[in-house]
C-alpha positions in Angstrom: -9.6 25.2 -18.7 -7.9 28.2 -17.2 -10.0 28.6 -14.1 -11.8 26.0 -12.0 -14.6 27.3 -9.9 -16.8 25.0 -7.8 -19.6 25.0 -10.4 -17.3 23.8 -13.3 -15.8 21.1 -11.1 -19.2 19.8 -10.1 -20.4 20.0 -13.7 -17.6 17.8 -15.0 -18.0 15.4 -12.0 -21.7 14.9 -12.8 -21.2 14.6 -16.5 -18.4 11.9 -16.3 -19.2 10.1 -13.1 -22.9 10.8 -12.7 -22.9 11.9 -9.1 -24.7 15.0 -7.9 -22.4 15.9 -5.0 -19.0 15.2 -3.6 -18.2 13.2 -0.5 -16.1 15.1 2.0 -13.2 15.8 1.5 -13.2 14.9 -2.3 -13.8 18.5 -3.5 -11.2 20.0 -1.1 -8.5 17.5 -2.4 -9.4 18.2 -6.0 -9.1 22.0 -5.4 -5.7 21.4 -3.7 -4.3 19.4 -6.7 -5.7 21.9 -9.2 -3.9 24.7 -7.3 -0.6 22.8 -7.7 -0.2 22.3 -4.0 1.1 19.2 -2.3 -1.2 17.0 -0.3 -1.0 13.9 2.0 -4.3 12.1 2.2 -5.1 9.3 4.7 -8.5 8.0 3.6 -10.2 4.6 4.3 -11.0 2.4 1.3 -14.4 3.2 -0.2 -14.2 7.0 0.1 -13.7 7.5 -3.6 -10.0 8.5 -3.6 -9.4 7.9 -7.3 -11.9 10.7 -8.3 -9.7 13.1 -6.2 -6.9 12.8 -8.7 -8.7 11.7 -11.9 -10.9 14.7 -12.1 -8.2 17.4 -11.7 -6.1 15.6 -14.3 -9.0 15.9 -16.8 -9.5 19.6 -16.1 -6.0 20.7 -17.0 -3.9 20.4 -20.1 -0.8 18.3 -19.4 -0.1 14.9 -17.9 -0.7 13.5 -14.4 1.4 10.5 -13.5 -0.3 7.9 -11.2 2.3 5.7 -9.5 0.7 2.5 -8.3 2.2 -0.7 -6.9 0.2 -3.4 -8.7 -0.9 -4.0 -12.3 -4.3 -5.2 -11.1 -4.8 -1.9 -9.3 -3.9 0.1 -12.4 -5.9 -2.0 -14.8 -9.2 -1.7 -12.9 -9.0 2.1 -12.9 -7.8 2.4 -16.5 -10.5 0.1 -17.9 -13.2 2.2 -16.2 -11.8 5.5 -17.6 -11.3 4.0 -21.1 -14.9 2.9 -21.0 -15.8 6.6 -20.6 -13.5 7.4 -23.6 -11.1 9.5 -21.5 -7.4 10.1 -22.5 -5.7 7.6 -20.2 -3.1 4.9 -20.6 -1.3 2.3 -18.7 2.3 1.2 -19.2 4.1 -1.8 -17.6 6.4 -4.6 -18.7 3.6 -7.0 -19.5 2.1 -4.8 -22.2 3.0 -5.7 -25.8 5.9 -3.7 -27.3 3.7 -2.0 -29.9 1.3 -0.8 -27.3 4.1 0.6 -25.2 5.5 2.5 -28.3 2.1 3.9 -28.9 1.8 5.2 -25.3 5.3 6.7 -25.5 4.3 8.5 -28.7 1.1 9.8 -27.0 3.2 11.2 -24.2 5.5 13.1 -26.6 2.4 14.3 -28.5 0.7 15.4 -25.3 -2.5 13.6 -26.0 -2.8 11.9 -22.7 -4.1 13.3 -19.4 -3.5 10.3 -17.1 -0.7 7.8 -17.2 -0.7 4.8 -14.8 2.6 3.2 -14.0 4.8 1.5 -11.4 7.7 3.2 -9.7 10.1 0.9 -11.6 8.5 1.8 -15.0 8.6 5.5 -14.1 12.4 5.2 -13.7 13.0 3.1 -16.9 15.1 4.9 -19.6 12.6 4.7 -22.4 9.8 6.4 -20.4 12.1 8.8 -18.5 13.5 10.1 -21.8 9.9 11.1 -22.9 8.9 12.6 -19.5 11.9 14.8 -19.5 11.2 16.3 -22.9 11.0 20.1 -22.3 7.6 20.5 -24.0 5.9 17.6 -22.2 3.9 19.3 -19.4 3.5 17.3 -16.2 0.9 18.6 -13.7 1.1 16.2 -10.9 2.6 13.1 -9.4 0.1 10.9 -7.6 1.4 8.2 -5.3 -1.4 5.6 -4.7 -1.0 3.2 -1.8 1.8 5.5 -0.5 2.4 3.3 2.6 4.3 1.0 0.3 7.2 3.5 0.6 7.6 2.7 4.4 6.8 -1.0 4.6 10.0 -3.0 4.7 9.9 -6.7 4.1 9.6 -9.5 1.5 7.6 -7.3 -0.9 9.5 -4.0 -0.5 10.3 -2.2 -3.8 13.5 -0.2 -3.6 12.4 2.3 -6.3 9.9 3.8 -3.8 12.7 5.4 -1.8 13.9 7.2 -4.9 10.6 8.9 -5.7 11.4 12.0 -3.8 14.1 12.8 -6.3 11.7 12.6 -9.3 10.0 16.0 -9.1 13.3 18.0 -8.9 14.7 16.0 -11.8 11.6 16.6 -13.9 11.5 20.3 -13.2 15.1 20.7 -14.3 14.0 19.7 -17.8 11.0 22.0 -17.9 10.6 25.7 -18.6 11.2 28.1 -15.7 8.2 28.5 -13.5 6.8 25.1 -14.1 5.0 23.4 -11.2 4.4 19.8 -10.4 2.1 18.9 -7.4 2.6 15.7 -5.4 -0.4 14.0 -3.7 0.2 10.9 -1.7 -2.8 8.7 -0.9 -3.0 5.9 1.7 -5.6 4.2 3.8 -3.2 3.7 6.7 -0.5 6.1 8.1 0.3 6.8 11.7 2.0 10.1 12.6 5.5 8.5 12.1 4.6 7.2 8.6 3.1 10.6 7.7 6.3 12.3 8.7 8.4 9.7 6.6 6.2 10.2 3.6 6.5 14.0 3.8 10.3 13.9 4.2 11.1 11.2 1.6 8.8 12.6 -1.1 10.0 16.1 -0.3 6.5 17.4 0.1 6.3 21.2 0.4 3.9 22.4 3.2 1.4 19.6 2.2 -2.3 20.0 2.9 -3.3 17.2 5.3 -6.5 15.3 4.8 -7.0 12.8 7.6 -10.1 10.6 7.8 -10.2 8.3 10.8 -10.2 4.6 9.9 -13.1 3.4 12.0 -15.6 1.3 10.2 -18.8 0.4 12.0 -19.4 -2.7 10.0 -16.0 -4.4 10.9 -16.2 -6.6 13.9 -12.7 -7.2 15.3 -11.7 -10.2 17.5 -8.9 -12.5 18.5 -8.8 -16.2 19.6 -6.0 -17.6 21.7 -4.6 -20.9 20.5 -2.5 -23.1 22.8 -1.0 -25.3 20.1 -0.7 -25.5 16.3 -3.5 -28.1 16.3 -5.7 -25.8 18.3 -5.1 -23.0 15.7 -6.3 -25.3 12.9 -9.3 -26.3 15.1 -10.2 -22.7 15.7 -10.0 -21.9 12.0 -12.3 -24.8 11.1 -14.8 -23.7 13.7 -14.8 -20.2 12.2 -15.1 -21.5 8.6 -18.1 -23.6 9.7 -19.7 -20.5 11.0 -19.3 -18.7 7.7 -20.8 -21.2 5.2 -20.2 -20.3 1.5 -19.3 -16.7 2.5 -16.5 -15.0 0.6 -13.3 -14.4 2.7 -9.5 -14.2 3.0 -7.0 -16.1 5.2 -3.7 -14.2 5.7 -0.5 -16.1 6.6 3.0 -14.7 7.3 4.9 -16.8 4.7 4.7 -18.5 1.3 5.3 -21.9 2.9 2.5 -21.4 5.4 0.0 -20.3 2.7 0.8 -23.4 0.6 0.6 -25.8 3.5 -2.6 -24.4 4.9 -4.3 -24.2 1.5 -3.3 -27.8 0.7 -4.8 -29.0 4.0 -8.0 -27.1 3.5 -8.3 -28.4 -0.1 -8.0 -31.9 1.4 -11.1 -31.1 3.4 -12.9 -30.1 0.2 -12.8 -26.3 0.6 -12.6 -24.3 -2.6 -9.4 -22.4 -2.0 -5.9 -21.7 -3.3 -2.6 -20.4 -2.1 -1.5 -17.0 -3.2 1.9 -15.3 -2.7 4.5 -13.2 -4.5 6.4 -16.3 -5.7 3.7 -17.2 -8.2 3.9 -16.0 -11.8 1.8 -13.0 -12.9 -0.5 -15.4 -14.8 -1.0 -17.6 -11.8 -1.8 -14.7 -9.6 -4.3 -13.2 -12.1 -6.0 -16.6 -12.5 -6.5 -17.0 -8.7 -7.7 -13.4 -8.4 -10.3 -13.9 -11.1 -11.4 -17.2 -9.7 -12.0 -15.6 -6.3 -13.8 -12.6 -7.8 -16.1 -14.9 -9.8 -16.8 -17.0 -6.7 -15.1 -20.2 -8.1 -12.9 -20.0 -5.0 -14.7 -19.3 -1.7 -11.6 -17.9 -0.1 -7.9 -17.5 -0.8 -5.0 -18.4 1.6 -2.6 -15.6 1.0 0.4 -13.6 2.1 0.3 -9.8 2.2 1.0 -9.9 -1.6 -2.8 -10.3 -2.1 -5.4 -7.6 -1.9 -4.4 -4.2 -3.2 -6.4 -3.3 -6.2 -8.7 -6.3 -6.0 -12.1 -4.9 -5.2 -14.7 -7.5 -4.1 -17.5 -5.7 -2.2 -19.1 -8.8 -0.5 -16.1 -10.1 1.5 -17.7 -11.2 4.8 -14.7 -12.3 6.7 -10.9 -11.9 7.0 -8.8 -14.3 9.1 -5.2 -13.7 10.1 -4.0 -17.2 10.7 -0.9 -15.6 12.1 -0.8 -11.9 13.1 1.1 -9.6 10.8 4.1 -7.6 12.1 2.6 -4.2 11.5 -0.6 -2.5 12.6 -0.7 -0.8 9.2 -0.7 -4.2 7.4 -3.4 -5.4 9.7 -5.6 -2.4 9.0 -5.0 -2.6 5.3 -5.9 -6.3 5.2 -9.1 -6.2 7.3 -10.1 -3.2 5.2 -10.6 -5.6 2.3 -13.7 -6.9 3.8 -17.2 -5.4 4.1 -16.8 -2.8 1.3 -20.5 -3.1 0.5 -21.3 -1.9 4.0 -22.5 -5.3 5.2 -21.2 -6.9 8.4 -17.7 -8.3 8.3 -15.9 -10.5 10.8 -12.1 -9.9 11.3 -10.5 -12.7 13.4 -6.9 -13.0 14.4 -5.6 -16.3 15.7 -2.8 -15.8 18.3 -0.6 -17.8 20.7 -1.2 -17.5 24.4 0.8 -14.5 25.7 3.7 -16.3 27.4 4.5 -18.5 24.4 5.2 -21.4 26.7 2.5 -23.6 25.3 2.7 -22.4 21.7 5.6 -20.1 20.7 4.9 -20.2 16.9 3.9 -16.5 16.8 7.1 -15.4 18.7 9.2 -17.7 16.5 7.7 -16.2 13.4 8.4 -12.7 14.5 11.9 -13.6 15.4 12.4 -15.1 11.9 11.2 -11.9 10.2 13.3 -9.7 12.6 16.4 -11.8 11.8 15.8 -11.3 8.1 15.7 -7.5 8.5 18.7 -7.6 10.9 20.6 -9.5 8.1 19.8 -6.6 5.7 21.2 -4.1 8.2 24.5 -6.1 8.4 24.7 -6.2 4.6 24.1 -2.5 4.5 26.9 -1.9 7.0 29.3 -4.1 5.0 28.4 -2.5 1.6 28.7 1.0 3.0 32.4 0.5 3.4 32.8 -0.8 -0.2 30.9 1.5 -2.5 32.1 4.8 -3.9 31.0 8.0 -2.2 29.0 8.9 -5.3 27.7 6.6 -8.0 25.0 5.1 -10.1 22.2 2.9 -8.6 22.4 0.7 -11.7 26.2 0.0 -11.1 25.7 -0.9 -7.4 22.7 -3.2 -8.4 25.0 -5.0 -10.9 27.8 -5.4 -8.5 26.0 -6.5 -5.3 23.0 -8.8 -4.8 20.2 -6.7 -3.4 22.3 -3.6 -4.2 19.2 -1.4 -4.9 17.5 -2.6 -1.7 20.6 -1.9 0.4 20.9 1.7 -1.1 17.3 2.3 -0.2 18.0 1.0 3.3 21.0 3.3 3.7 18.7 6.2 2.5 16.2 5.3 5.2 19.0 5.4 7.8 20.1 8.9 6.6 23.4 7.6 5.3 22.7 8.4 1.7 21.0 11.0 -0.4 19.8 10.9 -4.0 21.4 13.4 -6.4 18.6 12.4 -8.9 16.6 9.3 -9.3 19.6 7.4 -10.7 22.6 8.7 -8.7 23.4 8.6 -5.0 25.8 10.3 -2.7 26.9 8.9 0.7 26.3 11.5 3.5 28.9 9.9 5.7 30.6 6.6 5.6 31.7 6.1 9.3 30.2 6.8 12.6 31.0 5.9 16.1 27.5 4.4 16.5 26.8 1.6 14.1 23.5 1.3 12.4 21.4 -0.7 14.9 18.4 -2.7 14.1 15.3 -2.2 16.3 12.9 -5.0 16.1 9.3 -4.0 15.5 6.6 -5.9 17.4 4.0 -3.1 17.4 1.0 -5.4 16.9 1.4 -7.4 20.1 0.0 -4.8 22.4 -3.1 -4.6 20.1 -3.5 -8.4 20.1 -3.6 -8.7 23.9 -5.3 -5.4 24.8 -8.3 -5.5 27.1 -9.7 -2.3 25.8 -11.9 -1.6 22.8 -9.9 -2.6 19.7 -11.1 0.3 17.6 -10.1 2.6 20.4 -6.6 1.2 20.3 -6.4 1.6 16.5 -7.7 5.2 16.5 -5.0 6.0 19.1 -2.3 4.2 17.3 -3.0 6.0 14.0 -3.0 9.5 15.5 -6.7 10.0 16.0 -6.7 10.7 19.7 -9.6 13.1 19.6 -11.8 10.4 18.0 -10.5 7.8 20.5 -11.3 9.7 23.7 -14.0 7.9 25.6 -14.7 5.8 22.5 -16.1 2.2 22.7 -17.2 0.6 19.4 -19.5 -1.8 21.2 -19.0 -4.6 18.7 -15.4 -5.9 19.0 -14.7 -8.9 21.2 -13.5 -6.9 24.1 -16.5 -4.5 24.1 -18.9 -7.5 23.8 -17.5 -9.4 26.8 -16.0 -6.5 28.7 -13.6 -8.6 30.6 -9.9 -9.5 30.3 -8.9 -11.1 27.0 -7.4 -14.2 28.6 -10.1 -14.9 31.1 
């Protein structure tokens, strides 16, 4: 279609998805992408974000690339679209070779409208060689779960930091005047994260769509624990209050998830540990068992949740608080998607840490891991060439790609294209210093409305003014947290 008026957009929307009208701001986002303009969208789960990029992809000739962090996340959307007989494909390393070859041929033949893939697959030579064919028209790059670009830690994927170099490299291979829009979607992004996404992805005057994260059906609370035994006791009390209700327990490490799951299994709870150290098959099996109800809840790290849509999750427990507010908001957002009431409980040490210092020790451990990465980056900075290939550095140094991404985040390095880097400067009188992030602790011990705190923290001050949710623990008791 050469033009896309409101009537034609709504006609396609109703024909394929069966809805009579859009939910704000779906139509506005669709029109932005159709106009080949960049966009940054902060939208809570359940607002129908996938339609915002699927529909414009179907309205235009050419290919839209959907970059997503998890296979499960991609598979769910692709299966739904294939059921509607739409020209969509998924490509990742687990797909059989013949199927991958078929998808690569479809790209060259321009018979696809949507291609779902991970950042690593996007930058793989077989696919990149097809995407850079001059005749292959690419309309848009969609970055789903865009906050993954900014969240450092055990699950960080270095390829994310190279995504800003993708559009310029693709356009170099296309006819003059070609345009590729970039739209970044996330459920959680504070002003600093939004600035990072805009800068790293090289967004050009992006349209901002910001929907505040408040959800009336999510009841937020914390419980202070004075010892490790007390923490387990509080957890059991909570589980007793939620008989046979589907839920999630988040821990900070693989070891904690396994130990806690084993203990709960010994008490005859139907549960399992889930973390990034499991094989893809093991992870899928646990996901399916939980979705079917064979497991009442899963004891997991932050590796669990994205792309796994279970509407009737009635509770989420953080057995230990996460490091980042964005992680917290993502994880509690996996509950109550059907609109029903959901309890979000975080178990925390008492503020001084004298009686139970486990939370402080846990935070120190994760900070020390990141500090070690900074030291590695400083050491490698003096050893690598001023310009070079990412692949060569990855082969020479353990965690080489990760260190290059860290140097990029510290403004010591720029990408010449997705595969080559150049150091901006090697030496500076001020060394790269690591600043520990303990941003969640003020939230955990606040005496104010918890949703008021979150709205402020994520840049929605206007919504936060004079706001009291009336259903978090602080609003309900309206007295100091530790009293």
